[in-house]
N, C-alpha and C positions, 0 to 999 in steps of 0.2 A: 818664658824666654823673651828677652827684649827684641823687638822688631828692628831690622836694619832699615836703611833709607828706602831701598826698593820695595820692601814689604809694606812699609808705612804708606808709600805712594799707591800701591795696589789697593790697600784697604780703603783709601779715601776716594777711589774712583766711583764708588756708588754706596749710598747709605742703605739701599735695598738689595736683597739677594738678586744675583744675575743668573738666569737660567741658560743652560747649554743643552738641555733636552726639551722635547715637545712642551711648549709653553702651556698647553691645555692641561697638563698634569700639575695640580696644585702642590705647593711645597708641603702641605699637610700629609701628602701621600708619599713623601720621602722618608725612609726608615733606615736606621743605622745597620751596618753589617760589619762584623769583625772576622776577618780571614787570617788573623795573625797566629803565630805559633803558640800564643798564650790562651787561645780559645779552646777550652777543654772539650767543647761540643764537636770540634773538628777532628778530634783524635780518633773517632770511629768512622770518619769519612775518608775514602780514598780520593784525595784531591786530584790525583792524576786521571781519574775517571770523569769524563764529561757528564755522564748521566748522574753519578753520585753528587758531584759538585752542583750541577743544575738543580737537583732535587733539594739539596741543602739550602741553596739560595732562594728558591721558590718558596720553600717552607718558611724561611725567615721572613720573607715579604708578606706572605699570607697571614702568618701568626701575628704580625704587627699591623695588619689591615692596610698595607701600603701598595704602591705600584712601582716604586723605584727604590732600590737599596743603594746606599752610598757609604763610602769610607775608603780607607786604605793608605792614606798619606803616612809615609815612614813606617808602615807595618812591616815587620819581619815575617816572611811567608815561606811555607814549605812547598807551595805549589810549583815553584820554579825548579825544584829538584828533578822534575820529570824531563827536563830539556837540557841538552849540552850547551845550548845557546847562552845559558846563564852561569856557567861555571867552567873553570879550567883547573889545571894542576896547582895553580897558585892561590886562587881565591874564588869564593862563591858570591854571586850577586843575588841577594834576596831581600833587599830593603826597597820598598815601593815608593816611587817619587811623585806619583800623581794621585788624583782622586778617581776612584772607579764608580761609575753609575750603572748599576745592573738593571736592565729592563728587557723589553721584547725586541727581537730582530725587526728591523725596518723602522724603529722609533726615530723620529727626526732629530737631527743634531743641529744646534744653532750656534752662531757666533755670539760670544758674550759682549763684544765691543766692535766698533767699526774696524775693518781689517782688509788686508789684501793677502792673497795666497802667496806665501813664500815658496812652498815646495810641497810635493806629494809623492808617494811611492807605495808600492805593495811590498811590504817587508815579510817575506814568505818563510823565514826560518820557523821551525816547529816551536810554538809557544811565543812567537813574536807578535807584533802589532797587526799583521795583515795590512789591508789598505789604511793609509795614514795621511793626514793632512796637517801641515804646519801653517798657521796664520801669523802674519806680522802686524803689529799694532804700533802706531805712532801717536802719542798723546803728550802734549806740552813738551815736545822735543825729546821725549823719552821713547826709545824703541825697545820692544820686547816681543816675545812670541808665545803662542799657545799651540799645543799639540793635541791632536784627536786621533786616537788609535782604536783598532778593531772595528773598522767601518765596513760597509758593503762594497763590493767591487764597483757597482754602479756609481758610487760616490766620487770616484776619481776618473771615470771614463771620459767625461767631457770637460774636466777641470783645466784651467789654464793658469800658469804662473803669472802673478800680477793681477789676477781677477779680483774685483772689488766686491766686498760684502758689507752691508750695513748691519749695525747691532740688531740682533734678534732674527736675522734672516737664516733660513735653512741652508746649511753648507753640505750636509751629508745625511746618511742614515746608518743605523747600527747593522753590522753584519752578523751572520750566524757562525756556528763553529766550523763550517766547511771552508770559510775564507778568512776568519778573524784570528788565526793563530791557534785554533782549537781550544776555545773557551766558550762558556755560556755567554750569550749576547750581553755586551756592556760597552760603555765608553770609558776609555782611559783619557782623562783630561789633565794636562800638565802645563804649568807656566814655566817659561825658560827665559832667563835674562840674556844669556850668551849662548848661541847655538854652536859655537866652536867649529864653524865651518861645515856643519852637518846639513844634509839636504834630504828632506822627506823622512828623516829618522833622527832620533836622539834617545839616549839611554833612559828607560823608564824604571829601571831597577839598578841599584848600585850595591857595591860591597861596603862593608862596615868601614874599611880603611879609607874610603873616598867620601864618606858621609858629610864631613865638615864642608867640603867644597859644594856638594850638591844641595845641601840645605840652603846655602846662599844663592846658588844659581837657579834652583827650582823651588821657590817658596810655596807655602801651603796654598793650594787652589781655593781653599775655603775663604781666603781673603776676598775673593770675588763671589764665590757661591753662597757664602754665609748660611750654610745649612746647620 
């Protein structure tokens, strides 16, 4: 698929991979994880069960001798069926718009680029982000945003809108299932071109009917992560 102007811009921001988790974890310890409906190994897993999903993810990481599992951009997933937050009588939202990085609770979360805090919020719907931070980036007169979901409560306790962070600084830590929307610990990392007036929140999952818009507004995070 040909990259649009914004995606090309993101790709050129760094020739090297940009980390958004604990920088002491080498990229050789990042291993792929497929949570899509096409993964036959998931058909025997009750993805609505935290214990079963956690066991599946941990087994995947250990089997590949990794420390962080990554993936998920544009994956069609069944996990969202457990929550009314992702569906209504008209449509189902099940296409994932960010990259998930699965690791241990309290793993440090870093800003990939110089940034200021645009907004933050504890999104408490079942299956939602839990504590969430949105950073604003301005580079060469281009303004865009990155979203960090499933954080610890402490991550947003003393945060201030407008607070400045330099590239590589810790902005947060991963939360556990008691605060992060009821998921195994992980970071939802998403790039957003236009926040559309949102504050501390932005859809991380969309319906198939809206995919054309969101592909352009939320390009592949791997343009920065380069995993």
